Structure formats: structure tokens, C-alpha cells
C-alpha positions as CSV (number, residue, x, y, z in Angstrom):
1,M,-8.1,85.5,42.3
2,R,-11.2,82.6,43.3
3,F,-11.0,80.7,46.5
4,G,-11.8,76.8,47.0
5,I,-12.0,75.6,49.8
6,I,-11.3,71.9,51.9
7,P,-13.3,70.6,54.7
8,P,-11.1,69.3,57.8
9,V,-11.3,65.5,56.1
10,R,-8.8,64.3,59.1
11,T,-11.4,64.8,61.6
12,G,-13.8,62.6,59.9
13,V,-16.7,65.3,59.5
14,T,-17.2,65.1,55.5
15,A,-19.3,62.2,56.2
16,D,-21.7,63.8,59.0
17,P,-24.2,65.4,57.0
18,A,-25.1,67.4,60.2
19,W,-21.6,69.3,59.5
20,M,-21.5,69.1,56.3
21,I,-24.8,70.3,55.1
22,P,-24.4,74.2,57.1
23,F,-20.7,74.2,56.3
24,A,-21.2,73.9,52.4
25,R,-24.4,76.6,53.0
26,H,-21.6,78.9,54.7
27,A,-19.2,78.1,52.6
28,E,-21.5,79.4,49.2
29,A,-22.9,82.2,51.6
30,C,-19.5,83.4,52.1
31,G,-18.8,83.5,48.1
32,F,-16.4,80.9,48.5
33,E,-16.0,79.8,44.8
34,S,-15.5,75.6,45.3
35,I,-15.7,73.0,47.8
36,V,-12.9,70.6,47.3
37,V,-13.1,66.9,48.6
38,V,-10.4,63.8,48.6
39,E,-10.7,60.6,47.9
40,H,-9.4,57.1,49.3
41,A,-10.9,53.9,48.4
42,V,-9.3,52.4,51.0
43,V,-6.5,53.0,53.2
44,V,-4.3,49.7,53.4
45,S,-3.5,50.1,57.8
46,D,0.7,48.6,57.3
47,Y,1.0,50.7,53.4
48,Q,4.9,51.1,52.9
49,S,4.6,54.0,50.0
50,T,5.5,57.1,50.9
51,Y,3.6,59.7,51.2
52,P,5.1,62.6,49.0
53,Y,3.6,65.6,51.2
54,S,5.6,65.2,54.7
55,S,8.7,64.5,55.7
56,S,7.1,61.5,57.8
57,G,6.6,60.0,54.5
58,K,3.1,58.9,55.7
59,M,-0.3,60.8,55.4
60,P,-1.7,62.5,58.3
61,L,-5.3,60.7,57.8
62,P,-5.6,57.9,60.5
63,D,-6.4,54.7,59.3
64,D,-9.8,54.8,60.3
65,C,-10.8,58.4,59.2
66,P,-14.1,57.9,57.8
67,I,-14.1,59.3,53.7
68,P,-17.1,58.9,51.5
69,D,-16.8,58.8,48.0
70,P,-15.8,62.3,46.5
71,L,-18.6,62.0,44.0
72,D,-21.4,60.7,45.9
73,L,-20.6,63.2,48.9
74,M,-20.8,66.1,45.6
75,A,-24.2,65.1,44.5
76,F,-25.0,64.8,48.1
77,L,-23.8,68.9,48.6
78,A,-25.5,69.6,45.2
79,G,-28.8,69.1,46.2
80,V,-28.2,71.7,49.4
81,T,-26.2,74.3,46.9
82,D,-27.6,76.4,44.4
83,R,-23.9,78.1,43.0
84,I,-20.9,76.6,44.6
85,T,-18.8,74.7,42.5
86,L,-18.1,70.6,43.4
87,A,-14.7,69.9,43.1
88,T,-12.3,67.2,43.7
89,G,-8.9,67.3,45.1
90,V,-7.6,64.7,44.0
91,L,-9.5,62.3,42.5
92,V,-7.0,58.5,42.1
93,L,-8.0,57.8,38.4
94,P,-6.3,54.7,38.5
95,N,-9.1,53.3,40.8
96,H,-11.7,53.9,38.4
97,H,-13.1,52.1,34.8
98,A,-13.6,55.2,32.8
99,V,-16.8,54.5,31.3
100,V,-18.4,54.1,34.5
101,L,-16.6,57.0,36.0
102,A,-17.3,59.0,33.2
103,K,-21.3,58.6,33.7
104,R,-20.9,59.1,37.3
105,I,-19.0,62.4,36.7
106,A,-21.6,63.8,34.0
107,T,-24.7,62.6,36.2
108,V,-23.5,64.8,39.0
109,D,-22.6,67.7,36.6
110,V,-26.3,67.6,35.2
111,L,-28.1,67.2,38.0
112,S,-25.9,70.3,39.6
113,R,-26.7,72.3,36.6
114,G,-22.9,72.4,35.4
115,R,-21.1,72.8,38.8
116,V,-18.4,70.1,38.9
117,R,-14.5,70.7,38.5
118,M,-12.1,67.3,38.7
119,C,-9.1,67.3,39.6
120,V,-7.5,64.2,39.2
121,G,-4.3,62.4,39.5
122,V,-2.3,58.9,39.5
123,G,-2.3,57.7,43.3
124,W,0.6,57.6,45.3
125,M,-0.3,54.5,47.4
126,D,0.4,51.5,45.4
127,E,-1.7,49.6,47.6
128,E,-5.1,51.2,47.3
129,L,-4.4,50.9,43.9
130,R,-3.5,47.0,43.8
131,A,-6.8,46.6,46.2
132,T,-8.8,48.3,43.5
133,G,-7.3,46.1,40.6
134,A,-4.9,49.1,39.3
135,D,-1.2,48.1,38.0
136,P,0.7,50.9,39.7
137,R,3.5,50.5,37.0
138,T,1.1,51.1,34.7
139,R,-0.9,54.0,36.3
140,G,0.3,56.8,34.1
141,R,-0.7,55.4,31.4
142,R,-3.8,54.8,32.8
143,T,-4.5,58.3,34.1
144,D,-3.7,59.6,30.2
145,E,-6.1,57.0,28.9
146,T,-9.4,57.4,31.4
147,I,-9.5,60.9,30.5
148,A,-9.3,60.3,26.8
149,A,-11.8,57.9,26.9
150,M,-14.0,60.0,29.5
151,R,-13.9,62.6,26.5
152,A,-15.0,60.5,24.2
153,L,-17.4,59.5,25.9
154,W,-19.1,62.9,26.6
155,A,-18.6,64.3,23.1
156,D,-21.7,64.6,20.8
157,A,-20.6,62.0,18.5
158,G,-24.0,61.8,16.5
159,P,-25.7,58.5,16.1
160,A,-23.3,56.0,15.5
161,G,-22.1,56.9,19.5
162,A,-18.0,56.8,20.8
163,D,-14.8,54.7,19.5
164,F,-12.3,54.7,22.0
165,E,-9.8,51.7,21.3
166,G,-6.5,51.6,24.2
167,E,-5.0,49.5,26.3
168,F,-6.7,49.1,29.1
169,F,-10.3,50.3,27.7
170,S,-12.0,49.8,24.5
171,F,-15.8,50.5,23.4
172,H,-17.0,51.1,19.8
173,H,-20.5,52.9,18.8
174,A,-21.2,53.5,22.3
175,H,-23.7,55.8,23.5
176,S,-23.3,57.7,26.9
177,F,-26.3,60.0,28.3
178,P,-26.5,62.5,29.8
179,K,-23.8,64.4,28.6
180,P,-21.9,66.9,30.8
181,V,-23.5,70.8,30.7
182,R,-20.4,72.4,29.3
183,A,-20.0,71.5,25.4
184,G,-16.2,70.6,26.1
185,G,-17.2,68.1,29.1
186,V,-16.4,68.5,32.7
187,P,-12.8,70.4,33.4
188,I,-10.6,67.8,34.4
189,H,-7.3,69.3,36.2
190,I,-4.1,67.6,36.9
191,G,-2.7,67.4,40.6
192,G,0.6,66.3,41.7
193,H,3.9,67.6,42.1
194,S,6.2,65.6,39.6
195,E,7.4,66.9,36.4
196,A,5.3,63.7,34.9
197,A,1.9,65.5,36.7
198,A,3.3,69.0,35.1
199,R,3.8,67.5,31.7
200,R,0.5,65.8,31.6
201,A,-1.9,69.0,32.6
202,G,0.3,70.5,29.9
203,R,-0.4,68.0,27.5
204,V,-4.2,67.3,28.6
205,G,-5.4,69.2,31.8
206,D,-7.8,71.9,31.8
207,G,-6.0,72.7,34.9
208,F,-2.8,71.9,36.7
209,Q,-2.8,72.2,40.8
210,P,0.5,71.4,41.9
211,L,0.9,70.4,45.3
212,G,3.7,70.5,48.8
213,L,5.8,72.8,46.0
214,A,8.5,75.6,47.1
215,P,8.5,78.6,44.7
216,E,11.6,77.6,43.1
217,D,10.1,74.0,42.2
218,L,7.0,75.8,41.2
219,G,8.6,77.7,38.7
220,V,10.2,75.0,37.7
221,R,6.8,72.4,37.3
222,L,5.4,75.8,35.1
223,A,8.3,76.0,32.5
224,Q,7.7,71.9,32.0
225,L,3.8,72.8,31.7
226,R,4.6,75.2,29.0
227,E,6.9,73.2,27.1
228,S,4.3,70.1,27.0
229,A,1.4,72.2,25.9
230,E,3.4,74.3,23.4
231,G,4.7,70.9,22.0
232,A,1.1,69.5,22.6
233,G,-0.5,72.6,19.7
234,R,-1.7,74.0,23.2
235,D,-1.8,77.4,24.9
236,P,-0.2,77.4,27.8
237,D,-1.7,80.3,29.5
238,A,-5.2,78.8,28.8
239,I,-4.3,76.3,31.3
240,E,-5.5,77.4,35.1
241,L,-3.5,77.2,37.4
242,S,-4.5,76.9,41.4
243,L,-2.4,77.3,44.5
244,S,-2.5,76.0,48.3
245,G,-3.3,78.3,51.2
246,Y,-4.1,77.7,54.5
247,L,-7.7,79.3,55.5
248,P,-6.5,80.6,58.9
249,T,-3.5,82.4,58.4
250,T,-3.6,83.3,54.4
251,T,-1.8,86.2,53.7
252,E,-2.5,89.7,51.3
253,R,1.1,88.8,50.2
254,E,1.1,85.0,49.1
255,V,-2.5,85.9,47.3
256,A,-0.1,88.5,45.2
257,D,2.7,85.8,45.3
258,A,0.2,83.7,43.1
259,E,-1.4,85.8,41.6
260,S,2.4,86.9,40.1
261,V,2.8,83.7,39.0
262,G,-0.8,83.2,37.1
263,A,-2.8,81.1,39.7
264,A,-6.5,81.8,39.4
265,R,-7.4,80.1,42.2
266,M,-6.4,79.6,46.1
267,V,-7.5,76.4,47.2
268,V,-7.8,76.9,51.3
269,S,-7.3,74.1,53.8
270,T,-9.5,74.5,56.9
271,S,-8.1,74.2,60.4
272,M,-7.9,70.5,61.7
273,S,-10.9,70.9,64.1
274,D,-14.7,69.6,64.2
275,D,-15.9,72.7,65.9
276,L,-18.3,73.9,63.4
277,D,-18.7,77.2,64.8
278,R,-14.9,77.7,65.2
279,V,-14.8,77.0,61.4
280,H,-17.8,79.3,60.7
281,D,-16.3,82.2,62.2
282,E,-12.6,81.0,60.4
283,M,-14.2,81.2,56.8
284,S,-16.1,85.0,57.5
285,A,-13.0,86.2,59.0
286,F,-11.3,84.8,55.5
287,A,-14.1,86.3,53.3
288,E,-14.0,89.9,55.2
289,R,-10.3,90.0,54.6
290,F,-10.2,89.2,51.0
291,G,-13.4,90.7,49.9
292,L,-15.2,87.2,48.8
293,R,-18.7,88.6,47.3
294,P,-21.8,85.4,47.5
295,G,-22.6,84.8,44.1
296,G,-20.1,86.5,42.2
297,D,-19.5,85.7,38.6
298,S,-16.9,82.9,39.4
299,I,-19.3,80.9,40.5
300,G,-21.7,77.9,38.3
301,V,-21.4,77.9,34.6
302,P,-22.0,81.5,32.7
303,G,-25.6,81.0,31.3
304,A,-26.9,78.4,33.5
305,D,-30.1,78.5,34.9
306,P,-30.5,78.6,38.5
307,S,-33.6,77.8,39.7
């Protein structure tokens, strides 16, 4: 089992370099596989959309919480770490233009020597999507097309360049360099709790990160993922599963349960504290409890030069 870690976004520390540099370096030293960062391009204070992961229907972040752009934050963290994977959880794909996003992701991946993993989703806040120019009614189709367009740009299209003709994006003889480190491009995992998310992961995802699901619902979603993957001629067992945990309280039983359903990774949230020493102590205790190894073989890209 590999473990990713989410910094305490709610406290506003992810925009503080004096906090994030030692946090990232300590996560790497402890043996966490990845740092996972979130996205909200804007938060509309009077939103009417329902946040699906809370009984109140409202997200726990304050409206004025500093939430840095995740790719810029990942690039910053790449410069102060050596091995740890840099991941999103979740990047809202309809917020972005596929061509520009493909370039930005590939750039961070190359400059970090292949340490990027993307977990993407369709977004839940309609007001945010409208503010970025997207139509919430087409978020699913736009997400599928964004993934396809980015992969077309990341692939080796030869001297003729890449061609793509879709509903939202179109380009011909397009050359986008640098290419990601991996031959297949940056891994794209699908985040979300819905049937649509599970089926999208089966069709096109390198992984699936279900959010906020009870065990019985998780089983249903995994069955839907398998059915979708098989229908697309893909191997469902090759699609990585990442589940959630909580840094201070995750137990050996919970990890074993996650492994029993095929999870390759747990992404743990930190306690909502801006006390760096406290969070460091919790990270160290977690690493000792689960035998994390700094520089383990799950970190980085096999064969990549860390120098």
C-alpha cells in the first residue's frame, strides 16, 4: 500500500511557502508516496450547488480560504523536493482549455522528472464552472474530450503533428512540447462518487479515486468500473484504485480492508491544524505505524534520474 497526503487546505497554509516547504520535505522524508493538492479557481460565496460530500450540502472551506492553483503549487513543490509524487485531487477539468492544460501538465511533469499524477473530475459547483466559461450541462462530455485531446497532444504524432476534432476542441498538425516523461503520458485518475465517474474511470482512466462512498456503495461503483472497462476492451485490474483515509486515526484494519478491495493507495487527510510541529508529529507517527520507507520503489518514475 502506498500513501498520499493532503495538506490542511482549510487552514490556508497551502499558499504559505514557509509552511509548505517543510511540510513537503517532511512528507518525502517520512516515505509518503505523494502530496495531493486541490483546486477551486473561484469560490462563489452564495452558491446554490450542493456539495456532495457533506450532509449540509456546503463544503467545509471558508469562502476566503487561500487555494493556490494546483499546477503552480506542484511546480513550486517540485523545486524543493526530490522524489515524492505530485498529484491533484481533484483538478476540475471543465475549468480548463485542453490545449493549454496539456502544456502546463507536461511542463511540470518534465521539470519534476516525471513525478506528476493527475486526478481529475467534472466539478460540483456550477457557479465556478460558469465563472470559468464552462457550461455545467456539458461538463461530462467536455471532461471526456479534454482527456482525449491532452493524450493526443502528449503522444508522439511525428512530423505531421497531432489532429483532433471534437465538440469543444479542435486542432490539426499541432505540436506540443515538451512531452511528458512517460511514453503513455501523465497518468490520469478519475475522482468522484457517481456512477458516471466510475464508468469514466473504466473507459479512459489510469486510476479511480472514489470520494465519500460507504463500503456497500464502493462495491457497486467498482462493479460499474469493471463493466465499463471490459466494454471498452481494457483490463479493469490495470486501473489503480485510491481510497481515502485520515492521518491521525487510520488503522491497520482500514488499510487491510482497502487492500482487500484492490486499493493500491490511500490518500490521507491531515488534521485541520496550521501547527506545523503537530502535523509533522502526526506524519512521523503514521510513517512509523505503517512502516513507510523514504525513497521507496513506489516513488517517482522507474529509471528516472533523480540527480
